[in-house]
N, C-alpha and C positions, 0 to 999 in steps of 0.2 A: 742862130747864134753868129754874128758876123764876125769876120778876121779881125776887123778893128777893135770889137769888144773883147775877144780873145787877148789881143796884144795890151790893151789897156788892163785887163785882169792880171796879166801876166807881170807886167810893170809894177803895180799895186802889191801883189803876193812878194815879189823880189824885195822892194822898198821897205814892205813889213817886216820881212826876215833881217834886212840890213838894222832896222831900228830896234829889233829885240823881241818882235812878237814872235810867239812859235807857233801860233796857228790864225789862220785867215779863211773868211769865207765869205758869201754874198748871198743875201736872202730877198726876194721881192717884198716890198713893204706891207703888202697884203697876203704874206705867208701863213700868217696865223689867225684865222677869222674866229678861232675859238677864244681868243684872249678875253673879250669882254665878258663872256658869261663865266670864265672860271674867276676872274678878278671880282666879279660881283658876288659869286658864290663864297669867296674868302672874305670878302668885306661883310658881309651878310652874316656871316659866323662868328664875326668879331675877332679874327684871328690875327688881327693887326695891332690888338692891344690898344694903347693909346698913343699909337703913331697916327695923330689925326691927319697928316699931311697924304695919306695914301688915300683916304678917303676924300679929302679937299682936292687932289689932283685926279680923280678917277677917271674924269672924262677924257683928259688929255693922256691917260697913262693907256686907255683900251686899245689904242692902234697907232702906228706910227703916223699914218695921216691925221689922226685926230690931235696930234701935236703940231705937226707941220704939213698942210695939205699938198704942199708940192713935192712931196718924197715919192720917189719911184723906187729906190735900192736902198737895201740898208748893208753897209760893208761891217762886219764883225771880225774883231782880232782878240788874241787872247795872249796874255804874257804869263808865263811859268813862273811862279814863286814858292816852287816847292822846297820844304827844309830839308836839312841834311841829316834830321833826325826824326823819330817819331815823336811828336808832342806829346803823345799820351804818358810818356815815360816820366815827364816833369810834374805828373799830378800827384805823384808818390811822395815828392820832397816837401815836405809842408812849411820848408824855410823859404821856398821861392815864392816870389809874387808872379804867379803865372800868367803872361800876356798871350792872347792869340797870335798865331803865327802872322797873319796879315798886318798886324799893328807893331811888329818889333822892326819895322824899316822905316825908310821915309815913306810918308803919305803917297800911296800909290795913285791918288787923285792927280796930284803935281807931276809926278813920272810920266803916267801913262799919257795925261792930255798934251804934253808938250810932243811926243812922239806922234800922238793921233793927229795933231795939227799939221805936222809934217806931212803926213800920209794923205790928208785930205788936201793940201795944198796941190800935191801932185795930181790927184784926181781932177781938181778944178782945172788946173792948167792942161790937162791933158782933152778933158772933154768940154770946158766952158760950162759945167753945170755949176749949180749952187751945191752947197755943203754945209753940213752944221755936224759939230762933234759932241759927244756926251760920254762921261764918265762917271756913271752913277750918280750924276748931278741933276738930273731932269727926270720927269715921270716916263721913262722908258724901261719897258719889260726886257733887259738885255738877254737874260737866260733863254727864254723862249725863242727869241730871236737869234741867239748864238744855235741853239739847235737846228733852227730851219737854215742856218748858213752851213751847216756841218762841222763845226767846232767842237761837237761833242752831244751828250744829251742829259737832261737834267735827271739825277738820281733819284733814289727813293727819299733821300735827305732833302731833297729840292735844290741842291747845288749843282752845277753844269759839272759833268765829268768828261775827261778829254782820256784818249786812249795813250797818250805822251806824257801828260800832266797830273793824271789822276783828277783829285779834288782842288787842286792848287792853281787856280787860273784867275788873272786879272782880266776884266773884260772892258773892251772899249767899242765905242759905236760910232760910225758915221753914217748921217741920212745925207742922201743925194737926189737932186731931181733927175740924175741921169739914169737909165735904165740900161743896167749892165747884166751880164750873162749870171744866172744864178748858180750856186754850188749845190750838190745833191745834201739834203738833209740826212742827218745823223738819226740810225734807228737806237731806240734804248735797250741797253744791253745789261740791265741789273740782274736778268732772270729772276731766280728764287731767291737770292741773296737778301737778307734782312739785318745784316751787322749794323748798319747805322740805325735803323730803328731800334734795335735790342739794346744798343749802349747807351742810348739817351738815358742820363740821370733822373729826368723828369717827366719822361714819356710825353714829349712836345709834339710827337706824330701822331694826329687822330687816325690817319690811314698812309699807306704809303704815296709818296708825292704830294704830302700835304703837312703844313708846319703851322703849329699855332703858337705864335709868339708868346701868349700869355703863358705860356709853360716852358718859355726858353730861356735858358741861363745868358746865352749871348745878348738876347733883348734887354733882360734885365740889369747885366753888368754894363751896356753900352748904350740904350736907347731911353730906358726907364729913369724916370726925373724923381721919382718918389723913393720912400726906403724899399729895400729889398723885402718882399713878403716872407712872411717866418718860415714858409713850407720849403722856400728855395734857399734857405741860407746855409742850412748844412749840406745840401747838394752841390753847392759852389764849390765847395773844398777851398782850395787855393787859387781858384780862378779870379783875377782881379779886372780882366778886359777880355771879353769873349769867352768862347768855347769851342774848341776844335773836335771834341770827341767824335761827331757823327762823321766829319771829314776824314780824319786821321785814320779810322778804323777801315775804311774802303779799301777791298782787296785790288782794285785798279791803281792805287798807289804804288804797287810793286812795279809798275812799269814806268814809274816818273822818275826823273834824274833831277837831283838838286839844281836849283837855278844856279846859272853861271852869271847872271846879271848882277852886277855889284849893287846897283840902286835899289835892288828887291831882293838883297840878303840882309838877314838879319843883323841887327846891331847887338853884339855880344854884352852890352852892359844892360840892355833891355830884356834880351833872352834870358840872362843869367841874373835878373834883379833879385836881390834879397828881400824878404818881406819887412824885416826890422828898416832896412834903409829907407823903404818905399813909406814905412808909417811916420818917418822924420821929416818928408818933404813939406815945406810950406809952400805957398802958391807961387814964389819966384822960382824957387829951385824945381818944382814940378814942372812949370814951363819951359825952363831950360833943359832938364834932364829928357823931357819927351818932345822937344822942339822939332817940327816938321815931320812928326808922325800922326797917326790918328787918335792916338790917346789923349794928346793934348786938346783936342776938341770936346773931350768928356769933361774937363774942368777939375780942379784939384779936389773940390769938396766932394764929388761923385766918386772920384778915383779912392780918396779917402774912405768913403763908405764901402766900397768894394774890398779894400786891404783890411778893414777892421773885420768884415765878414771872415776873410782867409785867417785873420789872427785868431779869432774865436774857433776857427777850426781846426787851428794847429797844433794844440794840446800843450804849447809851449808858454809857461808862465813868466818868462822873461819878457815877453813881449807888455806885461802889465802896466809898468811904469809908461811906456808911449802912449798906451790906450788912456790911462787916468790923465795924460796931458791933455788929451783930445777933448776931455769933459766940457773944456771951455772954447772950444771953437766956434766960432761965427756961425758955422752953419748947422741947424738941426738936423741935416741928414748925418752930419759927422757925430755929432753930441748923441743920438738916438743909438745909432750903431756902435760907439765905444760903450754905450751901456750894455748892450747885449754882448759884446765880446767879452767885457769883464765878468759878465754873469756866467759865461763858459768856462772860464779861467780861473777865477778867484775862488776861496773856500768861502763857508758860510759867513764868517766873522768878517772877513774883508769886505765881502759885498754889502752885509748890512751896515758897515761904515760908511762906506761910499754912495750907499743909497740914500742915507741920511744926508749926507754932506750935499750932493747933487739937487735933491729935492728942495733943499733949503734955498736955492737960488735959481733952479731952472723954472721957466714960465710958459713954456711951449708944452702944450698938451699930448701932442704925438711923443715928444721926448720922453716927458713924464712916463707915459704909458708902457714904454718899454722895460721899466720895472716889474711891470705885472705880466708880461709876455710868456 
């Protein structure tokens, strides 16, 4: 390791801290030769569900060099977004529309990428090397690379764990053609603990360190484009975007401090969003309410789909008028889930009357089938 290399790394580390990154490390581009096999195993098992982009980008995802042959080193940074309360506490209040912690704030892609470009610019100026920045927007396996760079380790829930931020880290990646001194990789420290596996309401972990998206509530509420499968509706509870259960229960979170980064702090209006208010959002108001957040990318129809599942699980008949109004929504996703929600809350006479009314005009076979689910 040259003195010049150490100086550059020290400058990068200092700049990363100034920009708000709580963790920093460097891995050689070839630090994880095991990634192709791990990726192939997951894809062959079908654990990616209908996220076809994972299969389509497999060749480029297998290693940093497959994505960019010139890469020699990978700079990894992490930003702490730990909440100031345990998000599990909000699952018991059925009047809330529960949004995952990472989506209660400004979209982290925008926040992290601007800071990452600043850091990459410093690296390019000091070394004359080429750089490329990524924030979960390219086929890069950030978590294994972050582990190799010493930021933390992948827990049994597959999320990166940090001594200082627990489960709550946003990751940023810089590929560079410069050969930089590597950090010491972090060893896995989960021990015999299985709290993250045990708490999962849908048993989405076929084994420790393995996640089957086809059973994951975060996948169904964020990535899935169709109706929520029947067997996952009740377990969703009041989760309308994402699921934090396996992250929130981790004992390492006790060492995490709530983020002090204003741009990565929860918006109270989203954190405390009432389910009745969310059911009343039309497309324009949805886009205004969730402007610059990850939720906006979901689109209002799928968001309403999720809110209707939460309404059906609420046990609150006061939601019935709002649900009935959505029987005429333009999206079959919304109309179908409105039927399911009504069937959970209305009495037999009300249900039969609404069934007759909707079947007289509904032509979509999947929506009609909701009456017999």
